C-alpha positions as a Markdown table, in Angstrom:
| # | Residue | x | y | z |
|---|---|---|---|---|
| 1 | Met | 54.2 | -6.0 | -21.6 |
| 2 | Ala | 50.7 | -6.8 | -23.2 |
| 3 | Arg | 47.9 | -8.1 | -21.0 |
| 4 | Thr | 46.0 | -11.2 | -22.2 |
| 5 | Pro | 42.5 | -11.3 | -21.4 |
| 6 | Ala | 41.3 | -13.8 | -19.1 |
| 7 | Lys | 39.3 | -16.7 | -20.0 |
| 8 | Arg | 35.7 | -16.5 | -18.7 |
| 9 | Val | 34.3 | -19.8 | -17.6 |
| 10 | Lys | 30.6 | -20.6 | -17.5 |
| 11 | Lys | 29.2 | -22.3 | -14.7 |
| 12 | Ala | 27.0 | -25.3 | -15.5 |
| 13 | Ala | 23.3 | -24.8 | -13.9 |
| 14 | Pro | 22.8 | -27.3 | -11.1 |
| 15 | Thr | 21.0 | -30.3 | -12.4 |
| 16 | Lys | 19.0 | -30.8 | -9.2 |
| 17 | Arg | 17.0 | -27.5 | -9.9 |
| 18 | Ala | 16.5 | -28.2 | -13.4 |
| 19 | Ala | 15.0 | -31.5 | -12.7 |
| 20 | Arg | 12.8 | -29.9 | -10.3 |
| 21 | Val | 11.7 | -27.2 | -12.8 |
| 22 | Gln | 10.7 | -29.9 | -15.4 |
| 23 | Arg | 8.7 | -31.8 | -12.9 |
| 24 | Val | 6.8 | -29.1 | -11.4 |
| 25 | Pro | 4.7 | -28.3 | -14.7 |
| 26 | Ser | 3.8 | -31.9 | -15.1 |
| 27 | Asp | 2.3 | -32.1 | -11.6 |
| 28 | Ile | 0.5 | -28.9 | -12.2 |
| 29 | Asp | -1.0 | -30.0 | -15.3 |
| 30 | Lys | -2.3 | -33.3 | -13.7 |
| 31 | Leu | -3.8 | -31.2 | -10.8 |
| 32 | Leu | -5.4 | -28.9 | -13.2 |
| 33 | Lys | -6.9 | -31.8 | -15.2 |
| 34 | Ser | -8.3 | -33.1 | -11.9 |
| 35 | Leu | -10.0 | -29.8 | -11.0 |
| 36 | Glu | -11.9 | -29.7 | -14.4 |
| 37 | Asp | -14.1 | -32.6 | -13.2 |
| 38 | Met | -15.2 | -31.2 | -9.7 |
| 39 | Ser | -17.9 | -29.1 | -9.0 |
| 40 | Val | -18.2 | -25.5 | -8.2 |
| 41 | Ala | -18.7 | -26.1 | -4.5 |
| 42 | Ala | -15.7 | -28.4 | -4.4 |
| 43 | Leu | -13.7 | -25.9 | -6.2 |
| 44 | Arg | -14.6 | -23.2 | -3.8 |
| 45 | Lys | -13.5 | -25.3 | -0.9 |
| 46 | Ile | -10.1 | -26.2 | -2.5 |
| 47 | Val | -9.6 | -22.3 | -3.1 |
| 48 | Glu | -10.5 | -21.7 | 0.6 |
| 49 | Ser | -8.0 | -24.4 | 1.8 |
| 50 | Ala | -5.3 | -23.0 | -0.5 |
| 51 | Thr | -5.7 | -19.5 | 0.5 |
| 52 | Ala | -5.4 | -20.5 | 4.3 |
| 53 | Leu | -2.3 | -22.5 | 3.4 |
| 54 | Ile | -0.8 | -19.7 | 1.7 |
| 55 | Thr | -1.3 | -17.4 | 4.6 |
| 56 | Gln | -0.1 | -20.0 | 7.0 |
| 57 | Lys | 3.1 | -20.6 | 4.8 |
| 58 | Thr | 3.9 | -17.0 | 4.2 |
| 59 | Glu | 3.4 | -16.1 | 8.1 |
| 60 | Gly | 6.0 | -19.1 | 8.8 |
| 61 | Glu | 8.5 | -17.7 | 6.3 |
| 62 | Lys | 8.2 | -14.1 | 7.7 |
| 63 | Arg | 8.8 | -15.5 | 11.0 |
| 64 | Ser | 11.9 | -17.5 | 10.0 |
| 65 | Phe | 13.3 | -14.5 | 8.0 |
| 66 | Ile | 13.0 | -12.4 | 10.9 |
| 67 | Glu | 14.8 | -14.9 | 13.1 |
| 68 | Glu | 17.5 | -15.3 | 10.6 |
| 69 | Val | 17.9 | -11.5 | 10.3 |
| 70 | Thr | 17.9 | -11.0 | 14.1 |
| 71 | Ala | 20.4 | -13.9 | 14.6 |
| 72 | Arg | 22.8 | -12.6 | 11.6 |
| 73 | Ala | 22.7 | -9.1 | 13.4 |
| 74 | Lys | 23.6 | -10.3 | 16.8 |
| 75 | Ser | 26.1 | -12.3 | 15.6 |
| 76 | Leu | 27.7 | -9.3 | 14.1 |
| 77 | Gly | 27.2 | -7.3 | 17.3 |
| 78 | Val | 24.4 | -5.0 | 15.5 |
| 79 | Ser | 20.9 | -4.5 | 17.2 |
| 80 | Ile | 17.9 | -4.3 | 15.0 |
| 81 | Thr | 17.2 | -0.7 | 16.5 |
| 82 | Asp | 20.8 | 0.2 | 14.8 |
| 83 | Leu | 19.5 | -1.3 | 11.4 |
| 84 | Phe | 16.0 | 0.2 | 11.4 |
| 85 | Gly | 15.7 | 2.7 | 14.0 |
| 86 | Lys | 13.0 | 2.9 | 16.8 |
| 87 | Ser | 9.8 | 1.0 | 15.6 |
| 88 | Thr | 6.6 | 2.6 | 16.5 |
| 89 | Ser | 4.4 | 1.1 | 18.9 |
| 90 | Lys | 1.1 | 1.9 | 16.8 |
| 91 | Pro | 0.8 | 1.4 | 13.0 |
| 92 | Val | 0.0 | 4.8 | 11.3 |
| 93 | Lys | -3.6 | 4.6 | 10.1 |
| 94 | Lys | -5.0 | 6.6 | 7.2 |
| 95 | Ala | -7.8 | 9.1 | 8.0 |
| 96 | Ser | -11.2 | 7.6 | 7.1 |
| 97 | Pro | -13.1 | 9.5 | 4.0 |
| 98 | Lys | -15.4 | 11.3 | 6.4 |
| 99 | Lys | -12.3 | 12.7 | 8.5 |
| 100 | Arg | -10.6 | 13.6 | 5.3 |
| 101 | Ala | -13.7 | 15.4 | 3.9 |
| 102 | Ala | -14.2 | 17.2 | 7.3 |
| 103 | Arg | -10.6 | 18.6 | 7.3 |
| 104 | Lys | -11.0 | 20.1 | 3.8 |
| 105 | Ala | -14.2 | 22.2 | 4.1 |
| 106 | Ser | -15.2 | 24.2 | 1.3 |
| 107 | Pro | -14.8 | 27.8 | 1.3 |
| 108 | Pro | -17.3 | 30.0 | 2.5 |
| 109 | Ile | -19.8 | 31.7 | 0.4 |
| 110 | Lys | -19.0 | 35.4 | -0.5 |
| 111 | Phe | -21.6 | 36.2 | -3.1 |
| 112 | Lys | -25.5 | 35.2 | -3.3 |
| 113 | Gly | -27.3 | 35.8 | -6.4 |
| 114 | Pro | -31.3 | 36.8 | -6.8 |
| 115 | Asn | -31.8 | 33.0 | -6.9 |
| 116 | Pro | -31.3 | 31.0 | -3.5 |
| 117 | Glu | -29.0 | 28.4 | -5.6 |
| 118 | Asp | -27.0 | 31.0 | -7.2 |
| 119 | Thr | -23.8 | 31.2 | -4.9 |
| 120 | Trp | -20.1 | 32.0 | -5.6 |
| 121 | Thr | -17.0 | 31.5 | -3.2 |
| 122 | Gly | -15.2 | 34.3 | -5.2 |
| 123 | Arg | -12.7 | 31.6 | -6.3 |
| 124 | Gly | -12.4 | 30.5 | -10.0 |
| 125 | Arg | -14.2 | 31.7 | -13.0 |
| 126 | Arg | -17.2 | 34.0 | -12.4 |
| 127 | Pro | -20.5 | 32.0 | -12.7 |
| 128 | Ser | -22.8 | 33.0 | -15.4 |
| 129 | Trp | -25.5 | 34.4 | -13.1 |
| 130 | Leu | -23.0 | 37.0 | -11.9 |
| 131 | Val | -21.8 | 37.8 | -15.5 |
| 132 | Ala | -25.2 | 38.3 | -16.5 |
| 133 | Leu | -26.0 | 40.8 | -13.7 |
| 134 | Glu | -22.7 | 42.8 | -14.4 |
| 135 | Asp | -23.5 | 42.9 | -18.2 |
| 136 | Glu | -26.8 | 44.5 | -17.1 |
| 137 | Gly | -24.7 | 47.4 | -15.3 |
| 138 | Lys | -25.1 | 45.9 | -11.5 |
| 139 | Asp | -22.2 | 45.7 | -9.2 |
| 140 | Arg | -20.9 | 42.7 | -7.9 |
| 141 | Asn | -20.5 | 44.1 | -4.2 |
| 142 | Asp | -24.2 | 44.4 | -4.2 |
| 143 | Tyr | -24.4 | 40.6 | -3.9 |
| 144 | Ala | -21.6 | 40.2 | -1.3 |
| 145 | Val | -22.5 | 38.3 | 1.7 |
């Protein structure tokens, strides 16, 4: 027996959402046009207020999301610890640049040349002052520290 393919039905987009999307750009356009006539000080005050409002709304959304997830987990009989494991009481902080630099000290100097600024740790390519001395027939170990 041959199968007939099932017909796919496309769902129509909700009309409320489409109407809101069309309305928002016109509101934004009006707002932007009204901003063009304002002074720099007034614009800075608006930016400051908008930033504070964004922070406030973001925190509110975070709190409501956490409450929603917690309630859903409780309704299923799952604890947050089961989902995410133990939480750390203190956030992990990155080391400051000074501490990072202190941890990774430069290797000790193993060779010093005739001039005080001529030094080499013995790592990497031989410095030109040491190559010149060796070309003259001098031994590298004569300059070991």
